[in-house]
N, C-alpha and C positions, 0 to 999 in steps of 0.2 A: 258359526262354526265352521269344522274344519275335518277334515279326512285323514286317517292315520295312514301309510304309506304301505303297510303290513296288511292290515286289514281292510281298508278301504272301508269303516264303519265313520260315522260324524266322531271326532274328535274336538274337546277345547283346546283352546290359544295356550293353557298352561301346560296342557302334559307333554309339552316337547323338554318341559323343565323337569319334570320326573328322574327320569335317565341319571343325568349329572347332578341333581341336587341328592338321590339316592347313593349315587358313589362317594360324596362327597360325606356324607353322614356315616358310610363304611370305613371309609378315611381315617375319618376322625377317630373310629374307633371300633377294632376289628369284628368284636363279638355283638355288633348292633345288627337287628337284621331289621329290614323294611319288608312293607306291604303296602301294594296299593290299593285304592279303591274299595276297601273295604267295611261296608257298612256299621256302625255304630252305634244302637238303640240310643245310648244316653245324649248321642249328641245329634241325633233325631237325623244322619245325613250319612254320606261317604267324605273321608276327608279323604286332601288324594295321597297323601302319607301316612303310613302305621309306622313307629317304629317301637321294634322292643330291644329287651335287654333281657339276657338271659329267660328269652322265653315267656318274658312278662310284658304287658304293652305298657307303653310309659311315657308315650305322645303321639303327636300327631304332626302334619306339615300339611298346611293349608296354602298352594301357590296360587300364585293370581298374575293372567296375562302376561304378557312382558308387555313391557312399557305401559302399565298401572302404576307401579311405585310403591315404596314400603310406607305409606306414611297414612296411616291408618284414617285418621278424623279427617281424613278427605274423603273418606269409602261411601257410599250409598247404595240404599239398598238391600240387596243379599250379599255382596262384599261385605258390607257392615255386618248382616247379621250375622255371617261365617264367621 
């Protein structure tokens, strides 16, 4: 676990990706809004980024630590569950 510079609070390695990924999402479509770490009861947790279009939640983004890769068949444990 790492610490964020601004808050000195424990942070996950994937936290450094949130800003750039949010900027990418907004660049693709200007009316899209993103929110981070909002609890979603149906998912039983807090996805890294929630995506809203016209004030309607339309999806989630679950980030993984840099270096983990995107081949989901290799995920185990909590990463696989997410």
